[in-house]
C-alpha positions as CSV (number, residue, x, y, z in Angstrom):
1,X,-28.2,8.2,-12.2
2,X,-27.5,4.4,-12.5
3,X,-26.2,1.4,-10.1
4,X,-23.1,-0.4,-11.4
5,X,-23.2,-2.9,-7.9
6,X,-25.0,-3.0,-4.6
7,X,-22.3,-0.3,-3.2
8,X,-21.5,1.9,-6.0
9,X,-24.1,4.3,-7.6
10,X,-22.9,6.8,-10.4
11,X,-24.1,10.5,-11.0
12,X,-23.5,12.3,-14.2
13,X,-21.8,15.8,-14.0
14,X,-23.2,17.1,-17.2
15,X,-22.8,20.0,-19.1
16,X,-19.5,22.4,-19.0
17,X,-17.8,23.1,-15.4
18,X,-19.3,25.6,-13.9
19,X,-20.7,26.7,-10.5
20,X,-24.2,26.1,-11.5
21,X,-23.1,22.8,-12.9
22,X,-21.6,22.3,-9.3
23,X,-25.0,23.1,-7.6
24,X,-26.8,20.8,-9.9
25,X,-24.5,17.4,-9.2
26,X,-24.8,18.5,-5.4
27,X,-28.3,18.6,-5.2
28,X,-28.3,15.0,-7.5
29,X,-25.7,13.5,-4.6
30,X,-27.7,14.5,-2.0
31,X,-30.9,13.3,-3.4
32,X,-29.2,10.2,-3.8
33,X,-27.8,10.1,-0.2
34,X,-31.0,9.9,1.4
35,X,-32.1,7.2,-0.8
36,X,-29.2,5.3,0.6
37,X,-29.4,2.6,3.2
38,X,-26.1,1.6,5.1
39,X,-24.7,4.7,3.7
40,X,-21.4,3.8,5.5
41,X,-21.0,1.6,2.6
42,X,-22.0,2.8,-0.1
43,X,-19.8,5.0,-2.8
44,X,-20.9,7.5,-5.4
45,X,-19.0,8.0,-8.5
46,X,-19.2,11.4,-10.2
47,X,-18.7,10.6,-13.9
48,X,-17.3,13.1,-16.1
49,X,-17.9,11.2,-19.1
50,X,-20.2,13.6,-20.6
51,X,-18.4,17.1,-19.2
52,X,-17.2,19.7,-21.2
53,X,-14.4,21.4,-19.3
54,X,-11.3,23.9,-20.1
55,X,-8.0,24.1,-19.4
56,X,-8.6,26.1,-16.1
57,X,-7.7,24.9,-12.7
58,X,-10.0,27.1,-11.0
59,X,-13.2,25.7,-12.2
60,X,-11.8,22.1,-11.8
61,X,-10.4,23.2,-7.9
62,X,-14.1,24.5,-7.4
63,X,-16.0,21.2,-8.4
64,X,-13.6,19.3,-6.1
65,X,-14.3,21.6,-3.1
66,X,-18.0,21.1,-3.7
67,X,-17.4,17.4,-3.6
68,X,-15.3,17.4,-0.8
69,X,-17.3,19.5,1.5
70,X,-20.1,16.7,0.6
71,X,-17.9,13.8,1.3
72,X,-17.5,15.0,4.9
73,X,-21.1,16.7,5.3
74,X,-22.8,13.4,4.0
75,X,-20.0,11.0,5.4
76,X,-20.1,8.8,2.0
77,X,-17.0,8.4,-0.2
78,X,-17.3,10.1,-3.3
79,X,-14.9,9.8,-6.0
80,X,-14.5,11.2,-10.1
81,X,-14.4,8.7,-12.9
82,X,-14.2,9.1,-17.0
83,X,-12.2,11.6,-16.8
84,X,-10.1,12.3,-20.3
85,X,-6.2,12.6,-19.8
86,X,-6.3,16.0,-20.8
87,X,-7.9,17.0,-17.2
88,X,-6.3,14.7,-15.2
89,X,-3.4,17.1,-14.3
90,X,-6.1,19.3,-13.2
91,X,-7.8,16.9,-11.2
92,X,-4.6,15.9,-9.6
93,X,-3.7,19.2,-8.3
94,X,-7.2,20.0,-7.1
95,X,-7.7,16.8,-5.0
96,X,-4.0,16.8,-3.9
97,X,-5.6,18.2,-0.3
98,X,-8.9,16.1,-0.1
99,X,-10.6,13.1,0.1
100,X,-11.7,12.6,-3.2
101,X,-10.5,9.7,-5.2
102,X,-10.0,9.4,-8.9
103,X,-10.5,6.7,-11.1
104,X,-9.7,6.7,-14.9
105,X,-12.5,4.3,-15.4
106,X,-15.3,2.2,-13.9
107,X,-13.3,-0.8,-13.7
108,X,-10.6,1.2,-11.6
109,X,-13.0,2.7,-9.6
110,X,-14.8,-1.0,-8.6
111,X,-11.7,-2.9,-7.8
112,X,-10.4,-0.2,-5.3
113,X,-13.9,0.3,-4.4
114,X,-15.8,-2.6,-4.5
115,X,-13.0,-5.6,-5.0
116,X,-15.1,-8.7,-4.5
117,X,-16.5,-8.2,-7.6
118,X,-13.2,-9.3,-9.0
119,X,-11.5,-12.8,-8.4
120,X,-8.6,-12.8,-6.4
121,X,-4.8,-13.9,-8.1
122,X,-5.7,-11.0,-10.9
123,X,-2.5,-9.5,-12.2
124,X,-2.8,-5.6,-12.4
125,X,-0.3,-3.9,-14.4
126,X,0.2,-0.3,-12.8
127,X,1.7,3.0,-13.3
128,X,1.9,6.4,-12.5
129,X,4.7,8.8,-12.9
130,X,4.3,9.9,-9.0
131,X,6.9,7.2,-7.7
132,X,4.8,8.0,-4.3
133,X,1.3,7.8,-6.3
134,X,2.3,4.4,-7.8
135,X,3.3,2.7,-4.5
136,X,0.2,3.6,-3.2
137,X,-1.9,2.1,-5.8
138,X,0.3,-0.9,-5.6
139,X,0.3,-1.4,-1.6
140,X,-4.1,-0.9,-1.9
141,X,-4.2,-3.7,-4.6
142,X,-1.5,-6.1,-2.8
143,X,-3.8,-6.1,0.4
144,X,-6.8,-6.9,-1.9
145,X,-4.7,-10.1,-2.7
146,X,-3.7,-9.3,-6.3
147,X,-0.4,-9.7,-8.1
148,X,0.6,-6.2,-8.7
149,X,3.1,-5.8,-11.8
150,X,4.8,-2.1,-10.9
151,X,5.9,0.0,-14.0
152,X,8.7,2.2,-12.7
153,X,9.0,4.1,-15.9
154,X,6.7,4.9,-19.0
155,X,8.9,3.4,-21.3
156,X,8.4,-0.3,-19.0
157,X,4.6,0.2,-19.0
158,X,4.6,0.5,-22.6
159,X,6.6,-2.4,-22.9
160,X,4.9,-4.3,-20.2
161,X,1.5,-3.4,-21.7
162,X,2.0,-4.6,-25.2
163,X,2.1,-8.2,-24.0
164,X,-1.7,-8.4,-23.0
165,X,-1.2,-12.0,-21.7
166,X,0.9,-10.4,-18.5
167,X,-1.9,-8.8,-16.9
168,X,-5.6,-8.7,-16.7
169,X,-6.1,-5.2,-15.7
170,X,-4.4,-2.1,-15.8
171,X,-4.3,1.0,-13.6
172,X,-3.1,4.5,-14.5
173,X,-4.2,8.1,-14.0
174,X,-5.6,7.3,-10.8
175,X,-5.5,8.8,-6.9
176,X,-6.3,7.0,-3.8
177,X,-5.5,10.7,-1.6
178,X,-5.7,8.3,1.5
179,X,-3.0,10.4,3.3
180,X,-4.6,13.7,2.7
181,X,-4.6,14.7,6.4
182,X,-1.2,13.8,6.7
183,X,0.4,15.9,4.1
184,X,1.7,18.8,6.1
185,X,3.8,16.2,8.4
186,X,7.8,16.8,7.9
187,X,8.9,13.9,5.8
188,X,11.3,12.4,8.3
189,X,8.3,12.0,10.6
190,X,7.6,8.5,11.7
191,X,4.0,7.4,11.6
192,X,4.9,4.9,14.4
193,X,3.6,5.7,17.8
194,X,5.7,6.8,20.6
195,X,4.9,3.6,22.5
196,X,6.2,1.5,19.7
197,X,9.0,3.7,19.5
198,X,10.2,3.2,23.5
199,X,9.7,-0.4,22.7
200,X,12.2,-1.0,19.5
201,X,15.1,-2.3,21.1
202,X,12.6,-5.3,22.0
203,X,12.5,-6.2,18.2
204,X,16.1,-5.6,17.9
205,X,17.9,-7.1,20.7
206,X,15.2,-9.9,20.4
207,X,15.9,-10.8,16.7
208,X,19.9,-10.9,17.6
209,X,19.0,-13.4,20.5
210,X,16.8,-15.7,18.6
211,X,19.1,-16.3,15.6
212,X,22.0,-16.9,17.4
213,X,20.3,-19.1,19.9
214,X,18.7,-21.2,16.7
215,X,21.3,-21.4,14.1
216,X,24.5,-20.9,16.3
217,X,25.6,-18.3,14.3
218,X,27.2,-15.1,15.6
219,X,24.7,-11.8,14.8
220,X,24.4,-8.7,15.6
221,X,23.0,-5.2,14.7
222,X,25.3,-2.6,13.2
223,X,23.1,0.5,12.6
224,X,19.6,2.0,12.7
225,X,18.0,4.8,11.5
226,X,14.8,6.5,10.2
227,X,14.3,6.2,6.4
228,X,11.9,4.8,3.7
229,X,12.4,0.8,2.7
230,X,15.0,0.5,0.7
231,X,14.3,-0.6,-2.6
232,X,17.9,-0.3,-4.1
233,X,19.3,-2.9,-2.6
234,X,20.7,-5.7,-4.8
235,X,17.5,-7.5,-6.2
236,X,18.7,-11.4,-5.2
237,X,16.4,-11.6,-1.9
238,X,13.6,-13.1,0.2
239,X,11.3,-10.8,2.1
240,X,8.9,-11.8,4.6
241,X,6.5,-9.5,6.6
242,X,4.1,-9.8,9.2
243,X,1.3,-7.2,10.3
244,X,1.1,-7.2,13.9
245,X,-1.8,-5.4,16.0
246,X,-2.8,-5.1,19.7
247,X,-1.2,-2.3,21.8
248,X,1.4,-2.0,19.5
249,X,0.6,-1.7,15.8
250,X,2.7,-1.8,12.5
251,X,4.7,-4.1,10.2
252,X,7.6,-6.1,10.9
253,X,10.0,-6.9,7.7
254,X,12.7,-9.4,7.5
255,X,15.1,-9.0,4.3
256,X,17.4,-11.5,3.4
257,X,19.9,-11.9,0.6
258,X,19.7,-15.3,-0.9
259,X,23.1,-16.3,0.3
260,X,23.0,-15.9,4.0
261,X,19.3,-17.4,3.6
262,X,21.1,-20.8,2.7
263,X,23.4,-20.2,5.6
264,X,21.0,-19.7,8.2
265,X,18.7,-22.0,7.0
266,X,21.6,-24.8,6.7
267,X,22.9,-23.8,10.5
268,X,18.7,-24.3,11.8
269,X,17.8,-27.8,9.7
270,X,21.4,-29.3,9.7
271,X,21.4,-30.1,5.8
272,X,22.5,-28.6,2.5
273,X,19.9,-26.1,0.9
274,X,20.0,-24.9,-2.7
275,X,19.9,-21.5,-3.6
276,X,17.8,-21.8,-6.3
277,X,14.9,-23.4,-4.4
278,X,13.0,-20.5,-4.0
279,X,10.0,-22.0,-2.4
280,X,12.0,-23.2,0.6
281,X,14.0,-20.1,1.0
282,X,11.0,-18.3,1.4
283,X,9.5,-21.0,3.9
284,X,13.1,-20.4,5.6
285,X,12.4,-16.8,6.0
286,X,9.1,-16.8,7.0
287,X,9.9,-19.3,9.9
288,X,12.8,-17.2,11.0
289,X,10.2,-14.3,11.2
290,X,7.2,-16.4,12.8
291,X,10.2,-17.2,15.9
292,X,11.7,-13.9,16.1
293,X,8.0,-12.3,16.5
294,X,7.3,-15.7,18.9
295,X,10.3,-14.6,21.1
296,X,9.3,-10.7,21.0
297,X,5.7,-12.1,21.8
298,X,6.8,-13.7,25.0
299,X,9.2,-10.3,26.1
300,X,6.5,-8.3,25.1
301,X,3.6,-10.6,27.3
302,X,5.9,-10.2,30.1
303,X,5.8,-6.4,30.1
304,X,1.7,-6.7,30.5
305,X,1.8,-5.8,26.6
306,X,-0.1,-7.6,24.3
307,X,0.7,-8.1,20.6
308,X,-0.6,-10.4,18.0
309,X,1.2,-11.2,14.6
310,X,-0.2,-12.2,11.4
311,X,1.2,-15.2,9.2
312,X,3.8,-13.8,7.3
313,X,3.5,-12.7,4.0
314,X,6.8,-13.8,1.4
315,X,8.1,-11.7,-1.4
316,X,11.4,-12.0,-3.8
317,X,11.0,-8.5,-4.7
318,X,11.8,-5.6,-3.2
319,X,9.2,-3.7,-4.9
320,X,6.3,-5.9,-4.1
321,X,7.6,-5.8,-0.5
322,X,7.4,-2.2,-0.4
323,X,4.3,-2.2,-2.3
324,X,2.6,-4.0,0.6
325,X,3.9,-2.0,3.6
326,X,3.3,1.3,1.9
327,X,5.9,4.2,1.3
328,X,6.4,5.3,4.3
329,X,9.2,6.4,6.8
330,X,10.0,3.6,9.5
331,X,13.2,2.3,11.4
332,X,15.7,0.6,9.1
333,X,17.9,-1.8,10.3
334,X,21.4,-3.2,9.3
335,X,22.0,-6.7,10.8
336,X,24.7,-9.1,10.3
337,X,25.0,-12.9,10.4
338,X,28.6,-14.3,10.4
339,X,29.6,-10.8,9.1
340,X,27.3,-10.9,6.2
341,X,24.2,-8.3,5.7
342,X,20.4,-8.8,6.2
343,X,17.9,-6.2,7.0
344,X,15.1,-5.3,9.3
345,X,12.6,-2.8,9.1
346,X,9.4,-1.6,11.2
347,X,6.8,0.8,10.4
348,X,3.1,1.6,10.5
């Protein structure tokens, strides 16, 4: 057993993966948990560095079940680290419906479980063959304030990984298993509350009215439906995301193509705007987000619904935007300003 930080304790799983070894590591975890203070802030990492295992899903599943049971009964987060690439597919299957997290190495474990030990602003390269898992990893890292570079294919990952100046840390073959309790939800299920669904027209109608009022341009909603955030759009876009909380909770996202951003800003400011001035365009879409949500907040206050919006987070990449808000279903709204398309997305 060793401490790698104030919050992380490592317990080694020694020997062959077996029922006997499971019992031994169980006892070690229980013993260490009794010594912990403020156990809600403590995490235990089970290291497989010295472990001998066969290509046997049954034995790996048994080990995971032991750990998952302890995770629940002790109320302490338990993760598995330091495994080989050979055993990762087995661990991935065995932990899919559990709360056990997987981290390829100690650095990956620390950056997710004890992120304060790393400086903000680091660039992190993320790759996973599963698009959903890649999204989940990237979203969590974005929340910590890191710059995430997400490779969409093995070839792209290998190319990006060759240039070490492009990133500080690499995250691969890891899994957070944060949505395991929701694994049986239908694919078209909405994670947002019924109260938010009922009040969605306020978001849509207020956005149209506000843009018309402030820009003098013709704005309208053309269609809406349930879907995931669309990363297949033309990439020449500006996005702004505002998290909201209170009586309603979720994320409000505006997606503006650059050309319509210029039109909207020139109408708002009464002066010309350079389409290549990314900073000004980002500030502009962020301000539109502020204006729209300010109007939404006013409408809700008249209904005795209290809601608070965070400051907008701005992106020039659909992938980075998606990584922040998460790979969840939401309400995707097709809008038009002067007959040119822009988009809104509301999700949990």
